[in-house]
TORKOL-4160 file (C-alpha; in steps of 0.2 Angstrom, whole numbers, padded with zeros to 4 digits, m for minus):
117
<pt num="1" X="m0006" Y="m0038" Z="m0071"/>
<pt num="2" X="m0013" Y="m0025" Z="m0058"/>
<pt num="3" X="m0024" Y="m0010" Z="m0063"/>
<pt num="4" X="m0015" Y="0006" Z="m0059"/>
<pt num="5" X="m0026" Y="0018" Z="m0049"/>
<pt num="6" X="m0012" Y="0030" Z="m0042"/>
<pt num="7" X="0003" Y="0028" Z="m0053"/>
<pt num="8" X="0021" Y="0029" Z="m0047"/>
<pt num="9" X="0037" Y="0028" Z="m0057"/>
<pt num="10" X="0051" Y="0015" Z="m0058"/>
<pt num="11" X="0052" Y="m0003" Z="m0053"/>
<pt num="12" X="0053" Y="m0010" Z="m0035"/>
<pt num="13" X="0057" Y="m0028" Z="m0028"/>
<pt num="14" X="0047" Y="m0030" Z="m0012"/>
<pt num="15" X="0040" Y="m0042" Z="0000"/>
<pt num="16" X="0021" Y="m0042" Z="0001"/>
<pt num="17" X="0012" Y="m0039" Z="0017"/>
<pt num="18" X="m0005" Y="m0047" Z="0015"/>
<pt num="19" X="m0020" Y="m0043" Z="0026"/>
<pt num="20" X="m0036" Y="m0053" Z="0025"/>
<pt num="21" X="m0047" Y="m0040" Z="0033"/>
<pt num="22" X="m0049" Y="m0022" Z="0030"/>
<pt num="23" X="m0037" Y="m0010" Z="0039"/>
<pt num="24" X="m0039" Y="0007" Z="0046"/>
<pt num="25" X="m0025" Y="0019" Z="0041"/>
<pt num="26" X="m0030" Y="0029" Z="0057"/>
<pt num="27" X="m0031" Y="0015" Z="0069"/>
<pt num="28" X="m0020" Y="0001" Z="0062"/>
<pt num="29" X="m0005" Y="0010" Z="0054"/>
<pt num="30" X="0008" Y="0017" Z="0066"/>
<pt num="31" X="0017" Y="0030" Z="0055"/>
<pt num="32" X="0032" Y="0032" Z="0067"/>
<pt num="33" X="0037" Y="0013" Z="0066"/>
<pt num="34" X="0030" Y="0009" Z="0049"/>
<pt num="35" X="0019" Y="m0005" Z="0055"/>
<pt num="36" X="0001" Y="m0011" Z="0052"/>
<pt num="37" X="m0006" Y="m0021" Z="0066"/>
<pt num="38" X="0012" Y="m0025" Z="0072"/>
<pt num="39" X="0018" Y="m0030" Z="0055"/>
<pt num="40" X="0032" Y="m0020" Z="0048"/>
<pt num="41" X="0027" Y="m0013" Z="0031"/>
<pt num="42" X="0041" Y="m0001" Z="0027"/>
<pt num="43" X="0046" Y="m0003" Z="0009"/>
<pt num="44" X="0034" Y="m0018" Z="0006"/>
<pt num="45" X="0019" Y="m0020" Z="m0005"/>
<pt num="46" X="0003" Y="m0019" Z="0006"/>
<pt num="47" X="m0011" Y="m0030" Z="0000"/>
<pt num="48" X="m0028" Y="m0027" Z="0008"/>
<pt num="49" X="m0046" Y="m0030" Z="0003"/>
<pt num="50" X="m0050" Y="m0011" Z="0006"/>
<pt num="51" X="m0048" Y="0001" Z="0020"/>
<pt num="52" X="m0060" Y="0008" Z="0033"/>
<pt num="53" X="m0060" Y="0023" Z="0043"/>
<pt num="54" X="m0061" Y="0042" Z="0044"/>
<pt num="55" X="m0054" Y="0056" Z="0033"/>
<pt num="56" X="m0039" Y="0058" Z="0045"/>
<pt num="57" X="m0032" Y="0041" Z="0038"/>
<pt num="58" X="m0024" Y="0049" Z="0023"/>
<pt num="59" X="m0014" Y="0061" Z="0034"/>
<pt num="60" X="m0007" Y="0046" Z="0044"/>
<pt num="61" X="0000" Y="0038" Z="0028"/>
<pt num="62" X="0007" Y="0055" Z="0023"/>
<pt num="63" X="0016" Y="0056" Z="0040"/>
<pt num="64" X="0023" Y="0038" Z="0037"/>
<pt num="65" X="0030" Y="0045" Z="0020"/>
<pt num="66" X="0037" Y="0060" Z="0028"/>
<pt num="67" X="0047" Y="0050" Z="0041"/>
<pt num="68" X="0053" Y="0037" Z="0029"/>
<pt num="69" X="0042" Y="0023" Z="0036"/>
<pt num="70" X="0029" Y="0020" Z="0022"/>
<pt num="71" X="0025" Y="0005" Z="0011"/>
<pt num="72" X="0032" Y="0005" Z="m0007"/>
<pt num="73" X="0014" Y="0003" Z="m0014"/>
<pt num="74" X="m0004" Y="m0003" Z="m0010"/>
<pt num="75" X="m0014" Y="m0016" Z="m0019"/>
<pt num="76" X="m0032" Y="m0017" Z="m0015"/>
<pt num="77" X="m0045" Y="m0029" Z="m0021"/>
<pt num="78" X="m0058" Y="m0015" Z="m0020"/>
<pt num="79" X="m0049" Y="0002" Z="m0019"/>
<pt num="80" X="m0061" Y="0014" Z="m0010"/>
<pt num="81" X="m0061" Y="0033" Z="m0009"/>
<pt num="82" X="m0051" Y="0034" Z="0007"/>
<pt num="83" X="m0037" Y="0023" Z="0001"/>
<pt num="84" X="m0036" Y="0032" Z="m0016"/>
<pt num="85" X="m0036" Y="0049" Z="m0007"/>
<pt num="86" X="m0022" Y="0043" Z="0005"/>
<pt num="87" X="m0011" Y="0037" Z="m0009"/>
<pt num="88" X="m0013" Y="0053" Z="m0019"/>
<pt num="89" X="m0010" Y="0064" Z="m0004"/>
<pt num="90" X="0005" Y="0053" Z="0001"/>
<pt num="91" X="0012" Y="0049" Z="m0016"/>
<pt num="92" X="0011" Y="0030" Z="m0013"/>
<pt num="93" X="0007" Y="0020" Z="m0029"/>
<pt num="94" X="m0010" Y="0010" Z="m0028"/>
<pt num="95" X="m0016" Y="m0004" Z="m0038"/>
<pt num="96" X="m0032" Y="m0014" Z="m0040"/>
<pt num="97" X="m0031" Y="m0032" Z="m0040"/>
<pt num="98" X="m0024" Y="m0047" Z="m0031"/>
<pt num="99" X="m0007" Y="m0054" Z="m0028"/>
<pt num="100" X="m0004" Y="m0072" Z="m0024"/>
<pt num="101" X="0014" Y="m0072" Z="m0020"/>
<pt num="102" X="0025" Y="m0066" Z="m0005"/>
<pt num="103" X="0037" Y="m0056" Z="m0015"/>
<pt num="104" X="0035" Y="m0046" Z="m0031"/>
<pt num="105" X="0045" Y="m0036" Z="m0043"/>
<pt num="106" X="0033" Y="m0023" Z="m0049"/>
<pt num="107" X="0032" Y="m0009" Z="m0062"/>
<pt num="108" X="0025" Y="0006" Z="m0052"/>
<pt num="109" X="0018" Y="0014" Z="m0067"/>
<pt num="110" X="0010" Y="0000" Z="m0076"/>
<pt num="111" X="0006" Y="m0013" Z="m0062"/>
<pt num="112" X="0015" Y="m0027" Z="m0072"/>
<pt num="113" X="0023" Y="m0038" Z="m0059"/>
<pt num="114" X="0032" Y="m0055" Z="m0058"/>
<pt num="115" X="0035" Y="m0066" Z="m0043"/>
<pt num="116" X="0052" Y="m0065" Z="m0035"/>
<pt num="117" X="0050" Y="m0078" Z="m0022"/>
């Protein structure tokens, strides 16, 4: 089970886009295409160690939400203030923990999940 940091509502079945290194919301997330480092993350659960970057990063995630190109949720091994701020501002669920599967069905409120693939 994942620890909820920014809760959502409902359940979602989604592919997991896993990044082994920290990402920057400002430099690595393209809000117009919904890709991080060239990987499509629209509607997916994005798994990162943590994020790096400036205070502009949360607005990039907010823009991705506004144009319908945002991930379904974030999972971070160590959620940091920038990622928490971004998820609160954009309304994207955020969980602390680790996922070792490529597809999950996740409860966006509780963080309970099962593998779907």
